[in-house]
C-alpha positions as CSV (number, residue, x, y, z in Angstrom):
1,M,-14.1,-88.0,219.8
2,V,-17.4,-88.4,217.9
3,V,-18.3,-85.9,215.3
4,I,-21.9,-85.7,214.1
5,L,-22.5,-84.1,210.7
6,N,-25.7,-82.7,209.3
7,Q,-27.1,-83.6,205.9
8,K,-24.9,-80.9,204.3
9,G,-21.8,-82.5,205.7
10,E,-21.3,-79.7,208.2
11,I,-20.4,-80.4,211.8
12,Q,-23.6,-80.4,213.9
13,N,-22.0,-81.4,217.2
14,M,-19.0,-83.1,218.8
15,Y,-18.6,-85.3,221.8
16,I,-15.5,-86.6,223.6
17,I,-16.3,-90.0,225.1
18,G,-14.1,-92.2,227.3
19,A,-13.9,-94.0,230.6
20,G,-17.6,-93.6,231.2
21,Q,-17.4,-89.9,230.7
22,E,-19.0,-87.7,228.0
23,I,-18.1,-84.2,227.2
24,N,-20.2,-82.2,224.8
25,A,-17.7,-80.2,222.8
26,N,-20.6,-78.0,221.6
27,S,-18.8,-76.4,218.6
28,S,-19.0,-76.3,214.9
29,H,-15.3,-76.1,214.5
30,L,-13.1,-79.2,214.4
31,R,-10.2,-77.3,215.9
32,D,-12.3,-76.6,219.1
33,G,-13.2,-80.3,219.4
34,I,-9.5,-81.4,219.1
35,L,-8.4,-78.8,221.6
36,K,-11.1,-80.0,224.1
37,L,-9.9,-83.6,223.5
38,L,-6.4,-82.5,224.4
39,Y,-7.7,-80.6,227.4
40,A,-9.4,-83.8,228.6
41,Y,-6.1,-85.7,228.5
42,Y,-4.4,-82.9,230.5
43,A,-7.2,-82.5,233.0
44,W,-7.4,-86.2,233.7
45,D,-3.6,-86.6,233.6
46,L,-3.8,-89.3,231.0
47,S,-1.1,-90.7,228.8
48,Y,-1.8,-90.8,225.0
49,P,-2.1,-94.4,223.7
50,K,1.3,-95.2,222.0
51,F,-0.3,-95.6,218.6
52,Y,-2.0,-92.2,218.7
53,Q,0.9,-90.1,217.6
54,L,-1.5,-87.5,216.2
55,L,-2.5,-86.3,219.6
56,G,1.1,-85.7,220.5
57,F,1.6,-83.8,217.3
58,F,-1.4,-81.5,218.2
59,Q,0.1,-81.0,221.7
60,H,3.5,-80.0,220.3
61,Y,2.6,-78.0,217.2
62,V,-1.0,-76.7,217.7
63,L,-0.9,-76.0,221.5
64,G,2.8,-75.2,221.4
65,D,3.5,-77.3,224.4
66,K,7.0,-78.5,223.9
67,E,7.8,-79.0,227.6
68,N,5.6,-82.0,228.4
69,Q,6.9,-85.0,226.6
70,F,4.9,-88.0,225.3
71,F,5.9,-91.3,223.8
72,A,7.2,-90.7,220.3
73,S,7.8,-93.5,217.9
74,S,10.8,-93.5,215.6
75,N,8.5,-92.8,212.6
76,Y,7.0,-89.8,214.4
77,L,10.5,-88.4,215.2
78,K,11.4,-88.7,211.5
79,F,8.1,-87.0,210.5
80,A,8.6,-84.2,213.1
81,K,12.2,-83.6,211.8
82,K,10.9,-83.2,208.3
83,F,8.0,-81.1,209.4
84,D,10.3,-78.8,211.4
85,S,12.5,-78.3,208.3
86,M,9.6,-77.2,206.1
């Protein structure tokens, strides 16, 4: 995901780029861009890279999708346990 800011530091535009594809997220809200990034993974049936635990966190806690599992490292599992107990 590429986020382009204007001179004031506000989001001007966002793009999701990968595997020769480009999606214009066309939003001024970071949440919308992150959701479209997750949608791209779903639509193309991709697996998250193992070192990108943040995408799995968004899937689980932002989208509320607790059914579809992803690779979770032991550090992620410890963090999720603490996050759930907050």
